[in-house]
DRENLUM-481833 format. One record per residue: residue in one letter; x, y, z of N, C-alpha, C, O in turn. Coordinates in steps of 0.05 Angstrom, whole numbers, plus 32768, in hexadecimal, padded with zeros to 4 digits. Example, Ala and Ser with C-alpha at 12.3 -4.5 7.8 and 13.67 -1.06 7.14 Angstrom:
! residues 2
A81087F8E809C80F67FA6809C81087FBE809C811D7FBE80A9 S81017FD3808E81117FEB808F81028001809D810C801780A1 
***
This chain:
! residues 350
M7F2A7EA57F587F2D7EAE7F3C7F317ECC7F3C7F217EDB7F49 K7F447ED67F2D7F4A7EF27F2C7F397EFE7F167F337EF17F02 L7F327F187F197F207F257F067F307F2C7EED7F487F327EEF P7F237F2D7ED67F307F347EBD7F337F537EBB7F257F627EC8 V7F477F5B7EAB7F4A7F777EA67F377F807E907F377F747E7A T7F277F957E947F157F9F7E807F197FBD7E7C7F117FC97E68 S7F207FC27E877F217FDE7E827F3F7FE97E7C7F4280017E77 C8019812D7F1F802381237F38801A81367F4F802681487F5B L7FF981297F507FF081387F677FF681287F807FEF81107F82 W800481347F94800881267FAD7FF1812C7FC07FEC81447FC6 V7FE281187FC87FCC811C7FDA7FD681237FF57FE581138001 I7FCE813980007FD68141801B7FC38135802F7FAB813D8030 I7FCC8122803E7FBC811580527FBB8125806B7FCF812B8077 A7FA3812D80737FA0813D808B7FA3812B80A37F92811B80AA A7FBA812E80B17FBF811D80C87FCE812D80DD7FDD813F80D7 S7FCB812580F57FDA8131810B7FF78129810A7FFD811480FE A800881398115802581338115802A811A8125801E8115813A W803E810A811B804680F2812A805480FB81438065810C8143 T804D80EE8159805880F78173806A80E2817F806B80DF8198 G807880D3816E808A80BE817880A180CB818880A680E28186 C80AE80BA819880C280C581AA80DE80BF81A180F180C181B1 R80E280B7818880FC80B0817F810C80C98179810180DF8178 A812680C68175813880DD8170814780D98156814280C78147 S815A80EC8151816B80EB8139815C80EB811F815480D68115 P8156810281148147810480FB815480F580E5816C80F480E2 A814380E980D4814C80DB80BC815680EF80A88150810780AA P816680E68094817080F88080815981058070814380FA806F S815E811C8064814A8129805481418117803D815181088033 R812881198035811E81098020812881148005813781288004 V812081067FF08129810D7FD58121812A7FCE810B81327FD4 G813481387FC0812D81537FB6813881697FC8814181647FDF S813781817FBF814081987FCE812C81A17FE3811581997FE2 A813581B27FF5812381BB800A810B81CA800080F581C9800B D810E81D87FE980F781E77FDF80E781D87FCB80D581E27FBF G80EE81BE7FC780DF81AD7FB580E581B07F9880D881A47F87 T80FA81C07F92810081C57F75811681B27F6B811A81B17F53 G812381A47F7C813981927F74812F81797F66811781727F69 S8140816C7F58813981537F4B8132813E7F618142813A7F73 C811B81317F5E8114811D7F72812381037F6F811E80F07F7E R813481027F5B814580EA7F58816380F17F5C817480E17F57 A8168810A7F65818381137F67819481037F7A81AC81007F75 V818880F87F8F819880E97FA2819B80CB7F9B81A880BC7FA9 L818F80C37F85819180A77F7D81AA80A27F6C81B180B37F5B E81B6808C7F7081CE80857F6081C680817F4381AF807B7F3D K81DA80837F3281D580827F1581C880687F0C81B780687EFA D81D080527F1881C480387F1081A780377F188197802A7F0A V81A080447F2E818480447F36817380557F23815E804E7F1A Q817E806D7F1D8170807F7F0A816D80717EEF815980747EE2 A818280637EE7818180557ECD816C803F7ECD815D803C7EB9 F816A80317EE38155801C7EE6813A80287EE48129801D7ED5 L8135803D7EF2811A80497EF2811380547ED680FC80527ECD S812780607EC98122806B7EAE811C80547E9A810A80567E8A K812D80407E9B812A80297E888110801A7E8C810380127E79 R810880177EA580F080077EAB80D680177EAD80C1800C7EB4 Q80D880317EA880C080417EAA80A980387E98809280387EA0 P80AE80307E7E809880267E6E808B800E7E7A8073800B7E79 A809B7FFC7E8680907FE47E93807F7FEC7EAB806A7FE17EB0 Y808980017EBA8079800B7ED0805E80167EC7804A80107ED3 M805F80267EB2804680327EA88032801C7EA0801A801E7EA7 S803B80087E92802A7FF27E8A801F7FE47EA380077FDD7EA4 S80307FDF7EB680287FD17ECE80137FE17EDE80007FD57EE7 R80177FFB7EE08004800B7EEF7FE9800C7EE27FD4800A7EEF L7FE8800E7EC77FCF800F7EB97FC07FF57EBD7FA77FF57EC0 K7FCE7FDE7EBB7FC17FC47EBF7FB77FC17EDC7FA17FB77EE0 A7FC67FCB7EEF7FBE7FC97F0B7FA47FDA7F107F927FD07F1D R7FA47FF27F057F8C80027F097F737FF67EFC7F5D7FF67F07 A7F777FEA7EE47F617FDE7ED67F567FC77EE77F3E7FC27EE8 W7F687FB87EF47F5F7FA27F057F507FAC7F1E7F3B7FA27F24 L7F5A7FC17F2A7F4D7FCD7F427F327FD87F3A7F1F7FD77F49 D7F307FE47F227F177FF07F197F007FDC7F177EE97FE37F17 E7F077FC27F147EF37FAE7F117EE77FA57F2C7ED37F977F2D L7EF37FAD7F427EEA7FA47F5C7ED47FB57F677ED37FCE7F63 S7EC27FA97F767EAC7FB77F837EAA7FAC7F9F7EA17F957FA3 V7EB37FBC7FB37EB47FB27FCE7E9C7FB97FDE7E967FD17FE3 D7E8D7FA57FE67E777FA77FF97E7F7F9880127E7D7F7F8012 P7E877FA680277E917F98803F7E7F7F82804A7E877F6D8052 E7E657F88804B7E527F7580557E507F5C80447E4F7F45804E E7E517F5F802A7E507F4880187E697F38801B7E687F1F801B L7E807F45801C7E997F36801F7E9A7F2680397EA57F108039 R7E8E7F30804E7E8D7F2280677E7E7F0780647E857EF38071 T7E6A7F0680527E5B7EED804E7E6C7ED880407E657EC18040 H7E837EE180357E957ECE80277EAE7EC980387EC27EBF802E G7EAD7ED180517EC47ECD80637EDB7EE0805E7EF27ED98064 I7ED67EF780547EEB7F0B804D7EE67F24805E7ED07F2D8062 K7EFC7F2F80687EFA7F4780797EF27F5F80687F037F6B805A G7ED97F6780697ECE7F7A80577EDA7F9680587EE37FA18044 K7EDB7FA280707EE67FBD80737F037FBE806B7F0D7FD28060 K7F127FA980717F2E7FA8806A7F327FA9804C7F447FB78042 K7F207F9C803D7F227F9C80207F1A7FB780157F257FC08000 L7F077FC580217F007FDF80197F187FF2801B7F1E80028009 V7F267FF080317F3E800180357F547FFA80227F62800B8018 E7F587FE0801C7F6D7FD8800A7F687FE47FEE7F7A7FEE7FE1 L7F4F7FE37FE57F487FEF7FCB7F4C800E7FCC7F5780197FB9 L7F43801A7FE17F4680377FE47F64803F7FE57F6C80527FD9 D7F74802F7FF47F9180347FF57F9D80347FD97FAE80457FD3 G7F9680217FC97FA1801F7FAE7F9C80387F9E7FAE80427F91 Y7F8480437FA07F7D805B7F917F8A80747F9D7F9280867F8F V7F8D80747FB87F9B808B7FC57FB8808D7FBB7FC180A37FB6 W7FC580767FB97FE080767FAE7FE180817F927FF380917F8B M7FCE807A7F817FCD80847F667FC880A27F667FD280B17F55 M7FB780AC7F797FB280C87F7B7FCA80D87F837FCC80F07F7E R7FDD80CB7F907FF680D97F98800780E07F80801880F27F81 S800480D17F6A801380D67F52800280CE7F3A800880BB7F2C P7FED80DE7F347FDB80D67F1F7FE780D97F037FF780EB7EFF L7FDF80C87EF17FE780CB7ED57FD780E27EC97FC280E97ED3 P7FE080ED7EB37FD181037EA67FB480FB7EA17FAE80E67E95 G7FA2810C7EAA7F8681087EA57F7980F47EB87F6180EE7EB4 E7F8880E97ECB7F7E80D37EDB7F7180DD7EF57F6080CF7F00 E7F7880F57EFE7F7080FD7F197F5180FE7F1C7F4780F57F30 K7F4381097F097F26810C7F0B7F1980F17F0D7F0780ED7F1E W7F2280DE7EFD7F1680C37EFE7F1C80B67F197F0B80A97F25 L7F3580B97F237F3C80AD7F3C7F2A80B87F537F2180A87F63 R7F2680D27F537F1680DD7F687EF980D37F667EED80CD7F7B E7EEE80D17F4E7ED380C77F4B7ED280AA7F547EBE80A17F61 R7EE6809A7F4D7EE6807E7F557EE8807C7F737EDA806B7F7F I7EF9808C7F807EFB808B7F9D7EE180927FAA7ED880857FBE E7ED380A77FA17EBA80AF7FAC7EA580987FAA7E9480957FBB H7EA680897F947E9580727F907E9B805C7FA47E8980507FB0 V7EB580577FA87EBE80427FBA7EB580487FD77EAD80357FE5 V7EB880617FE07EB380677FFC7E96806E80027E8E80728019 A7E85806E7FED7E6880757FF27E5C806380077E4A806B8016 I7E64804A80077E58803680197E5D803D80377E4F80338048 T7E72804D803C7E79805480587E63806580657E648069807D R7E51807080557E3C808180607E22807280667E0E807F806C T7E23805880647E0B804880697E0C803D80857E21803A8092 D7DF4803780907DF2802C80AB7DFF801180AD7E0B800A80C1 G7DFC800180987E077FE680987E257FE5809B7E307FD380A7 Y7E327FF9808F7E507FFA80917E58800380AE7E6C7FF980B8 N7E49801480BA7E51801F80D47E45800E80EA7E33801780FA D7E4E7FF580EC7E437FE180FE7E577FDA81147E537FC58122 M7E6B7FEA81197E807FE2812B7E777FDF81487E847FD18158 A7E617FEB814F7E567FE8816B7E487FCE816E7E437FC58185 D7E417FC181587E2F7FAA815A7E3C7F8F81537E327F7A815A V7E537F9081457E5F7F77813B7E6B7F6881527E717F738168 D7E717F4E814E7E7D7F3E81637E9A7F4681667EA57F558156 D7EA77F3D817C7EC27F4681827ED77F3F816D7EE87F4F8167 L7ED47F2781617EE87F20814C7EE57F3281347EF97F3C812A T7ECD7F37812B7EC97F4981147ED27F65811B7EDE7F73810A F7ECD7F6E81337ED67F89813B7EF47F8B81397EFF7F9E812E K7F027F7781447F1F7F7781437F2A7F7781267F3D7F858120 Q7F1D7F6881157F267F6680F97F217F8080EA7F307F8680D8 D7F0C7F8F80F17F047FA780E27F0D7FC180EF7F0C7FD680E2 A7F177FC081087F1C7FD981177F307FEB81097F2A80038106 T7F467FE181007F5A7FF280F37F507FFD80D97F53801580D4 S7F447FEC80C97F3A7FF580AF7F24800980B27F22801C80A1 Y7F13800680C67EFD801A80CA7F08803680CE7EFE804980C3 M7F1D803880DE7F29805280E37F39805B80CA7F38807380C3 R7F47804980BD7F58805180A77F47805C80907F4F806F8082 A7F308050808A7F1F805A80747F18807780797F1A80888067 A7F10807E80917F0A809A80987F2280AC80967F2080C2808C Y7F3980A1809E7F5280B0809D7F5980B780807F6080CE807A L7F5780A4806F7F5D80A980527F4980BC80467F5080CD8036 M7F3080B9804D7F1B80CA80437F2080E7804B7F1C80FA803C D7F2880EB80647F2F8106806E7F458112805C7F4481298054 G7F59810280577F70810B80477F688113802A7F758124801E L7F53810780207F49810D80067F35812480067F2A812C7FF1 G7F2F812F801D7F1C8145801F7EFF813C801D7EEE814D8018 L7EF9812380237EDE811980217ED0811D803D7EDE811E8051 D7EB6811F803C7EA7812480557EA7810B80667E9D80F6805E T7EB1810E807F7EB180F880927EA180FF80AB7EA580F280C0 T7E8F811280AA7E81811B80C17E71810480CE7E7480FF80E6 F7E6280F680BE7E5280DF80C87E6480C980D27E5F80BD80E7 Y7E7A80C480C47E8D80AF80CB7E9980B580E67E9B80A380F7 R7EA180CE80EB7EAD80D581047E9980D3811C7EA180CB8132 E7E8080D981167E6C80D5812B7E6980B881337E6780B2814B Q7E6B80A681207E69808981267E82808081357E80806F8147 M7E99808B812E7EB28084813C7EB2808C81597EBB807D816A E7EA780A3815F7EA580AC817B7E948098818B7E9A809381A2 K7E7F808E817F7E6D807B818D7E7B806181947E75805681A9 V7E8E805881847E9B803E818A7EB6804181967EC5802D819A K7EBE805A819D7ED9805E81AA7EDD804D81C27EF3804181C5 P7EC9804A81D57ECE803981EC7ED5801C81E47EE5800F81F2 R7ECA801281CF7ED07FF781C67EED7FF681BB7EFB7FE281C0 Y7EF5800A81AD7F11800C81A47F24800C81BB7F377FFD81BC D7F1E801D81CF7F30802081E67F33800581F47F497FFE81FD A7F1D7FF681F77F1D7FDE82067F2E7FC881F97F397FB78207 H7F307FC881DF7F3F7FB281D27F5B7FBA81CA7F6A7FAA81BE M7F637FD381D07F7D7FDD81C67F957FCF81D37FA97FCB81C6 S7F927FC681EC7FA97FB981F97FAF7F9E81ED7FC57F9481F0 G7F9C7F9381DF7FA17F7981D27FAD7F7B81B67FB37F6781A9 R7FB27F9381AD7FBE7F9781937FDC7F9681957FE87F9C81A9 G7FE97F8D817F80067F8C817E80127FA8817A80047FBB8176 P802D7FAA817D803A7FC4817B80347FD38161802E7FEB8163 A80367FC7814A80317FD5813180157FE0813080107FF68127 Q80017FD0813A7FE67FD9813A7FE27FF0814D7FD480038146 Q7FEE7FEF81647FEB800581777FF7801E816C7FED80348171 M800D801C815D80198033815180078041813D80048059813D I7FFA8031812C7FE8803D81197FCF804881267FC4805D811E F7FC5803B813B7FAF8046814A7FB6806081577FA58072815A H7FCF8063815F7FD8807D816A7FD4809381557FCA80A8815C L7FDB808E813C7FD880A181277FBA80A881237FB380BF8121 Y7FA9809381237F8D8098811E7F7F80A681367F6F80B88132 Y7F86809E814E7F7B80AC81667F8380C981657F7280DB816B Q7F9C80CF815F7FA580EB815D7F9680FA81487F8D8110814C H7F9380ED81317F8680FB811A7F69810281207F6081178119 F7F5B80EF812D7F3E80F481327F398102814D7F2281058155 G7F4E8109815B7F4B811881747F408107818A7F318110819B L7F4780ED818A7F3D80DA819F7F5280D681B47F6A80D481AE A7F4A80D681CD7F5C80D281E37F6580B481E37F5480A281E1 E7F7F80B081E67F8A809581E67F86808782017F8880948216 P7F80806D82017F7D805F821B7F97805D822A7F97805A8242 F7FAD805D821B7FC8805E82267FDA8067820F7FD1806881F9 P7FF4806E8215800580798200800B806481EA801D805481ED L7FFC806581D57FFF805181BF8019805381B08022803F81A5 D8025806B81AF803D806E81A08056806181AD806B805E81A0 R8053805881C68069804A81D3806B802D81CA807D801E81D3 A8059802481BA8058800781B280717FFF81A380797FE881A3 F807F801281968097800C818780AC7FFE819880BB7FEE818E E80AD800581B180C17FFA81C480BE7FDC81C780D07FCF81D0 K80A67FD181C080A17FB481C280A07FA781A7809A7F8F81A5 G80A77FB5819280A37FAB817780BA7F9A816D80CD7F94817B V80B87F91815480CC7F80814880E67F8F814580FB7F84814C I80E57FA8813B80FE7FB78135810E7FBB814F81267FB8814F A81017FC18165810F7FC5817E811E7FAD818781327FAF8195 G81157F95818081227F7C8188813A7F75817781497F63817E R813F7F83816081557F7F814F81597F618147816F7F56814A P81447F53813E81477F37813781587F33811E81597F45810D D81637F1C811B81727F148103815D7F1280EC814B7F0280EE P81607F2380D7814C7F2280C2814A7F0780B481357F0080A9 A81607EF880B5815F7EDE80A7814D7ECA80B681457EB680AA G81467ED080CF81357EBD80DE81197EC780E281097EBA80F0 L81127EDE80D780F77EE980DB80E27ED980CC80E57ED280B5 E80CC7ED280DA80B57EC580CD80A67EDA80BD80A97EF280C1 R80947ED080AC80867EE2809980767EF780A980767F0E80A1 M80677EEF80BD80577F0280CC80687F1680DB80607F2D80DE D807F7F0E80E480917F2080F1809B7F3680DE809E7F4D80E5 I809F7F2E80C480A77F4280B080917F5680AB80967F6E80A9 Y80787F4C80AB80617F5F80A880617F7380BF805D7F8B80BB H80667F6980D880667F7B80EF807C7F9080EC80787FA780F2 L80947F8780E280AA7F9980DF80A47FAF80CA80A87FC680CF T80987FA780B380927FBB809F807E7FCF80A980807FE780A3 H806A7FC680B880567FD880C280607FEB80D78056800180DB E80757FE280E680827FF480F88090800B80EA8094802080F5 I8098800680D180A4801B80C0808F802C80B38091804480B1 F8079801F80AA8064802E809D8058804380AF8052805980A5 M8055803E80C98046805080D98052806C80DB8044808080D7 P806C806E80E28078808980E48077809980C9807580B180C9 F8077808A80B380758097809980588099808F805380A38079 R8046809080A080298091809980248085807E80168091806D Y802F806E807A802B805F80618033807080498025806F8034 G80488080804B8052808F8035804780AB8032804D80B9801F E803680B38045802A80CE8044803F80E4804A803D80FA8040 V805280DE805C806780F18062808280E68058808680CE8057 R809380F8805180AD80F1804680C480F2805A80DA80E98054 E80BF80FC807280D380FE808680C880F580A180B080F880A6 T80D980EA80B280D180E480CE80EA80E580DF80FF80DD80D6 D80E680ED80F880FD80EC810B80F880D5811F810380D58135 F80E780C2811780DF80AD812A80F58099812F80F980918146 F81048091811A8118807C811E813380888125813B809C811A D8140807C8139815A80868141817080788130816A8067811F E8189807F8135819E8076812481A18057812581A7804B8111 S819D804C813C81A0802F813E818980208130818D800B8125 D8171802C8130815B80218121816280208103815E800C80F5 V816C803780F98172803980DD8188802680D58187801A80C0 T819C802480E681B2801180E081A87FF580DE81AF7FE680CC Y81977FED80F1818B7FD280F0817B7FCD80D7817E7FB980C9 L816A7FE080D081587FDD80B981687FDE809F81607FD0808C T817D7FED809E818E7FEE8086819A7FD38080819E7FCC8069 G81A07FC4809581AA7FA9809081947F94808C81987F81807D A817E7F98809A81697F83809A81587F84808181517F6E8076 L81507F9B8077813D7F9C806181477F8F804881377F81803B P81607F94803F81697F86802781697F67802A81627F598017 V816F7F5E8041816E7F41804681527F368043814D7F228037 L813F7F45804E81237F3D804D81187F3E803181097F2D8029 V811F7F53802181167F54800581207F3C7FF681107F2F7FE8 K81397F357FF881437F1E7FEA81357F047FF381307EF27FE2 R81307F01800C81227EE9801681067EE7800A80FE7ED18002 R80F87EFD800980DC7EFC800080DB7EFA7FE180C77EEF7FD7 I80EF7F037FD380F07EFE7FB680F47EE07FB280E77ED47FA0 Q81067ED47FC1810B7EB77FBE80F27EA77FC480ED7E927FB9 A80E27EB27FD780C97EA47FDF80B27EAB7FCC809C7EA07FCF R80B77EBB7FB880A27EC47FA4808A7ECF7FB380747EC57FB1 D80907EE47FC2807C7EF17FD480797F0E7FCC80857F1F7FDA P806A7F157FB780687F317FAF805B7F437FC580617F5B7FC5 D804B7F387FD6803E7F487FEB80537F547FFD80537F6D8001 L80657F44800880797F4E801A80907F5C800B809B7F6F8015 V80967F547FF280AA7F627FE380A27F7F7FE080B27F927FE3 A80887F847FDA807E7F9F7FD680807FAF7FF080897FC67FF0 E80787FA38006807A7FB1802080977FB98027809C7FCF8030 L80A97FA6802280C67FAB802880D27FC0801680E27FD0801F V80CA7FC07FFC80D47FD47FEA80CA7FF07FF280DA80037FF2 L80B17FF27FFB80A7800C800580B88015801D80BF802C801F C80BD8002802F80CD8009804780E98013804080F38026804C M80F58006802C8110800F80248110802B80198122803B801E E80FB8031800A80F9804D7FFF80F580618015810180768015 Y80E3805A802880DE806D803E80F88074804D80FC808A8056 L81098060804F81228063805F813A806B804E815180688057 D813580748035814B807D8024815E8067801C8176806C801A L8154804F8018816580398011816280307FF4816680197FEC E815980447FE28155803D7FC6816E80357FB7816D80277FA3 N8185803E7FC2819E80387FB381A9801C7FB981BE80157FAF H819B800D7FCA81A37FF17FCF81997FDF7FB981837FE27FAF S81AA7FCC7FB081A27FBB7F9A81887FAB7FA081797FA57F8D A81837FA57FB9816A7F967FC081517FA67FB9813C7F9B7FB2 Y81537FC17FBA813C7FD27FB381357FCE7F95811D7FCA7F8F L81497FCE7F8481447FCA7F68813B7FAD7F62812B7FA87F50 D81477F9B7F71813E7F7F7F6E81207F7C7F7481127F6E7F66 G81177F8A7F8980FB7F897F9080E97F957F7B80D47F8A7F74 L80F17FAC7F7180E17FB97F5C80E07FA87F4380CB7FA47F37 G80F77F9C7F3B80F87F8B7F2480E67F727F2780D87F6A7F15 Y80E67F677F3F80D57F507F4580B87F577F4180A97F477F36 L80B07F6E7F4C80947F767F4A808B7F7A7F2D80767F727F24 L809D7F887F1E80967F8D7F0280947F737EF180837F717EDF E80A47F607EF880A67F487EE880927F327EF180907F1D7EE4 N80847F377F0780727F227F1280567F2B7F1580477F217F26 Q804D7F3F7F0580317F477F0580217F327EF4802B7F2A7EDF N800A7F2B7EFE7FF97F197EEF7FEE7F267ED67FED7F3F7ED4 E7FE77F167EC27FDD7F217EA97FC47F337EAD7FC07F467E9E D7FB47F2D7EC17F9B7F3C7EC57FA07F577ED47F8E7F667ED8 G7FBA7F5C7EDC7FC07F757EE97FC47F737F077FCE7F857F14 S7FBD7F5C7F137FC17F577F2F7FDD7F4C7F357FEC7F477F23 W7FE37F497F4F7FFB7F3B7F577FF47F257F6B7FE07F267F79 G80057F107F6B80017EFB7F7E7FFA7EE17F707FEF7EE07F5A H7FFF7ECB7F7E7FF87EB07F757FEE7EA17F8D7FFE7E987F9E Y7FD47E9D7F8F7FC87E917FA67FB57E7B7F9E7F9C7E7E7F9F P7FBF7E647F967FAE7E4E7F8D7F9B7E447FA27F847E3C7F9C D7FA37E447FBB7F917E3A7FD07F797E4D7FD37F627E437FD6 A7F7E7E677FD27F687E7A7FD47F567E787FBB7F3E7E7B7FBD D7F627E737FA47F527E717F8B7F3F7E597F8E7F287E5B7F85 R7F497E437F997F377E2C7F9D7F227E317FB27F0B7E297FAE S7F297E3E7FC77F177E417FDE7F037E587FDA7EEC7E567FE2 F7F0B7E6E7FCD7EFB7E857FCB7EF07E8B7FAF7EDF7E9B7FAB G7EFB7E7D7F9B7EF27E817F7F7EF67E9E7F777F0C7EA97F7B E7EE27EAA7F6B7EE47EC67F627EE97ED97F797EF37EEF7F74 W7EE27ED27F917EE67EE47FA87F037EE57FB17F0A7EF57FC2 A7F147ED47FA67F307ED57FAD7F3C7EF07FA57F507EF87FB1 S7F317EFD7F917F3B7F177F897F3B7F2A7FA07F4D7F3A7FA4 Y7F267F297FB07F237F3A7FC87F337F2E7FE07F3F7F3D7FEF H7F327F147FE37F3D7F077FFA7F5C7F0B7FFC7F667F118011 V7F6A7F077FE67F877F087FE77F947F1A7FD17FA77F297FD7 Y7F897F1A7FB97F977F287FA37F957F467FA67FA87F547F9E L7F807F507FB27F7D7F6D7FB57F947F797FC67F9F7F8D7FBF H7F997F6C7FDC7FAE7F767FEE7FC97F767FE07FD77F8B7FE2 T7FD07F617FD37FEA7F5F7FC57FEC7F737FAF80007F807FAA T7FD67F777FA07FD67F897F897FD87FA67F917FE77FB57F85 K7FCA7FAE7FA67FCC7FCA7FAE7FE87FD07FBA7FF27FE67FB7 L7FF47FBC7FC680107FC07FD180247FC27FBA80347FD47FBA A80237FAF7FA780367FAF7F9180337FC97F8180477FD67F7A A801A7FD17F7B80167FEA7F6B802080027F7B802C80147F6F S801C80027F95802580187FA68044801A7FA6804F80307FA4 A805180047FA7806F80047FA78079800E7F8D808D801D7F8D L806D80077F77807680107F5D8070802D7F598081803C7F4F I805880367F61805180527F5F806480637F6F806D80787F66 N806B805A7F86807E80697F988099806B7F8B80A680807F8C A80A280567F7E80BD80567F7180BE80697F5980D280767F55 W80A8806A7F4A80A7807B7F32809780947F36808C809F7F23 R8096809E7F4F808680B67F54809280CF7F48808480E37F45 C80AC80CE7F4180BA80E57F3780BC80E47F1880BF80CE7F0D P80B980FA7F0B80BC80FA7EEE80D980F77EE680EB80FD7EF6 D80DF80EE7ECE80FA80EC7EC4810681087EC1811D810B7EB9 
***
């Protein structure tokens, strides 16, 4: 059961430079070099017209999404008792608010910061910092989220001194399980290891060579999980939208993705899958593919398929199995993704 609705500062994320080994820098991002140009200047007129016409719908959608997120209270330990990955859900909620902080509405920034500080307060408790004691399955499920929460908190200027001390204690356990991670996961762990000044057990940034994109698969035949792996291979060099440029992808990568992403967007729209539509729309924007019709198709789909309560997704099996906890189990992930994709699209003023 989903919860009822009751209720342009860009956050600079403090992170180490990406050290990938790819070549051929991508085109410059939107706007002039000094930041004074129109951030929609490179968009075709039909794209600009779409964004302008649908801005009221976006504003309504964003307000509903925030109201839905504001009703959630994530206690990782409690969620674990309901079979839900607790730390992962904490990060999903935090991610949603971080995206809003990147382009806050007038008067919203102070509330968002207070809300974020409330959400992350639990990270300073002993019960949350249990990574040295949990079983191997729980450790694997929580490992990425445990680092990401601290990473996001650093970017927001929050105190992570205690958090970092705990991370140092469990580093040997991270190192030991790193070889069992897939390429996309190793790539993001490369970012986190670099950010926290941790020595890597092996060169994690080389994982891209074994990833989905490197294999150039036919997008029409990709399974759902393969698409997730592909999108996350794109997310990592852009640090989930924190940076606007990267020289990570070479020309052949960009050529492949330019053909593959529109195909995948259309497939996931047909499958009524807002979770992946949102991820793919974000990837298209990162790679300067906003002028493709599939990008607008994806945005339109998200705007038109938000639930009345402000969330996104339709998960009847989870509703039956988890009841009210389905909001955390599945709807939270889809909602923070859909909201992020829309915020990213409308990050520029008219």
